[in-house]
N, C-alpha and C positions, 0 to 999 in steps of 0.2 A: 124105763126104770132108772131112778136116780140112785147112784151108789154112795155109800159113806166113804170118807177118806180112808178108813181102815179097810174097807172092801176093795178100794182102788189099789192100796198097797199090797193086799193079799193077791189080787189079780196079777200085779206086776211080779210079785215073788214067785208065783206059779210059772209065769212065762220065763222068768230068768232061770228057774230050776230046770226047765225043759230045754234051755238054750244050749247048754253043753254040760260036761261033767265037772267043770271047775266050780269054785265057790261062787256065791251069788254076786259078790262085789266084782270079781273078775268077769263074770258073765255080763254084768251091767256095763263095764268098760268096753268089752268086746261088742256088745249090742249097740252101744252108742257109736262106736267107731264104724260098725257096719251100717248104721243108720246114716252116718255122714257119707259113706260110699254110695248108699242108695240114693240119697239126695243129689249127690254129684252126678250120678248116672241118669237121673230122671229129671234134671233141670230144676231142682228145688234148692233154695238157699237154706242150709242147715241152721244158720244163725237166726233167720226169720222164723223157722219152725220152733227153735228153742225159745225165742221171744214169745211166741204164741203159747207154748207150753207153760212158760212162767206165768203168763196172764191167767191161764186156766187154773194153775196151781194156786195162785194168790186168791183168785175168786172163790175157789173151793175151800180154802182155809178160812177166808173171811165169812163165807156162808156158815161153816161149821161153828165158828166163834159166835156169830149172831144167834145161832140156835142153841148155844150152850153145849154143843157136841164135842167129842174129842177131836183135836186137830190132827 
């Protein structure tokens, strides 16, 4: 199933709301820092992971633009 970018954002928002009792932005910062620790503990390069995430994000934005959908 392919998600829209709005559905992707909603999915992220739900995960962040469940992450802790802080506001969503604080939860995002904490989650990203924890993801850095996870990468470090599991032998992954967080910068490489972020590069890959940026490529996915840009591709999803471009696909939505090509289809005339909300970015």
